N, C-alpha and C positions, 0 to 999 in steps of 0.2 A: 328690351328684354335682357340684354347683357348687363345693363346697369342694375336691374332688379336682382339678377342672380349674384352680382358682385356684392350688393348691399346685404343680401341674405347670408352669403358666406362670411362677410365681416361681422355680422351679428352673431353667427354661430361660433366664430373664432373668439370673439369677446366673451361669450357665455362660457365656452370651454376654459378660457384662461381664468375667469372668475371662479368657476367650480374647482379648478386645480389649486388656485391660491387660497380659497376659503376652506375647502374640504379635502384637499389632497386628491381630488378625483381627476383622472386624466382620460382623454378620449381613447378608446381602445385602438391599438395600433400606432399611437403617437407617443407612447412612453418610451423612454430609453432604458430598457432593462439591462442590468449589468451582464456583461459577457464574462463568463468564468473560463478563461483560456487554460488555466491549470487543469481544470476538469477535462476539457476537450483534449489537451495534450496527454493527460493520463490515460484516457480511453484509447487513444490512438497507440500510445506506447504499450499498453497492456495487450491490446488486440494484436499488434505486431509481435510482441513477445510470445504470446500463445501460439501464433502461427509458426514462428521460428523454432520454438521448443518442440512442437509436434513434428516439424520437418526433421529436426535433429534426431529425435527419438526414432522416427520411422526409418531414417537412413541408417542409423547405428544398429538397429534391430533387423535390418534387411527387409523392410516392408515396402521399399520403393518410395515414391512420392505420394503424400496424402492428397486426396481429392479436396477441392475447395469446399468450404463449409463455414457457417457462422461460428463465432467464438465459442458459444455454448456447446455446440456439437464437437468442436475440436477438443474442448476440455473433457468431454465425456470419453473421447477416444484416447486422450492422454491418460485418464484415470484407468482405462482398461489395460493400458500398457505398464502400469506401475509394478506389477509383479515381475515382469521380465526386466524392467528397468533396474529394479533393486538388485538383480543378479550381477549387474555390471557396476562396480563401485565408482568408476569414473563417470559413467553416465548418470548414476543415481545422484552423485554430488552435484553435477551440472543441473539436473532437473530440480533438485532441492533448492539450489542457489537461485535459479531463475524464478521458481514459484514464490520463494520468499521475497525476492526483489519486487515482483509484480504485486504481491499482497501488501507490502509496505507502501508502494506507490498508490495503490487503491485506498489504503487507510488514510494516507496524507491528503488525497484529493477529497475524501469524504469528511475530513476533519476529525477522524477517529483515532489519531495517534495518542497513545497512552503516555501520560506524563510520568517522568521518572522522579523519584524522591531520593535525595542523597542519604546514604546510610553512614552513620559515624563508624569509625574504625578502619582497619586496613584489610586489604584483600589477603586471604590466607595463602594465595599462590605467588603474587608478585609484590606484596607488602606495600602496595600503593593505596592512597586514600581515594579510590575510584569506584567504590561500591555504590550501586544504585538499586532501589527497590521499584519494581513494577507492581503497584497495588492491585490492579485488575487481574494481572496474570498470576499474582501471588508468587513472585519469583525475585531472586537477587541476581544481579549481573555485575561483573567487573567491566567497566568501560575502557580500561587501559588497553590500547591496541597491542601492546607488547605482552600482555598477560597470557600465559599458557599453563594449563594444569599438567599434572604428571600422568594422567590417564591417556594412554595412546589411542583408546577407542573414542575419546571425546573429540568432537569436531573442531574445538579450539586449537588442537594440536596440529591439524592438517589444513585448516582453512583460515587464512589471515582475516577474512571478513567476519568470522564467527567469534563470539565472545562466550566465555564460560558462564553457564547459568545454573544456579541452584534453585530447585523447586523448594517451596516453603518447608515441607517435611524434612528434606535433606539438610537445608540450612539450619532449621531448628535443632535437629539431632546433633549436628556438628558444633553448633555455637550456642546451645542452650536457649534458643528462642530470642537471642539478642538481635532486635531489628529496630 
């Protein structure tokens, strides 16, 4: 009885190997699907980031500690606090930076990062050859980390991680559509 079972298993293994070699068919459960650790890491990082951001907002706004909840519910609660968050410039900047960081991390994990195209010419603020166009966003950005514009209301003046960005209409008006 054991010999018959062993022979049957050997025939099945040989048939599965033949199918895989000939047709690319594998037995369910026996394939080695690639593990995308960067996606798993991004999910964990974004989930932790949402939790930490919500806790920071609740604490700063005097709401105590938020109750445990899935990420989607936490995001809904964060959205409900945006009006009060905007009234505190330091808190608003922190929330903006964290949300941007998580959005970039998500985009990279999904392979949705937008390709930059080099723009000929020099930046009107820093005179560097570091202008890039984001075709999908329809915007121009100076990637020079030291570039700062003269507008004190612009985030590039106060946030070292932020780069000055011109929307298409603003760039075209100032530079005659040269892109």
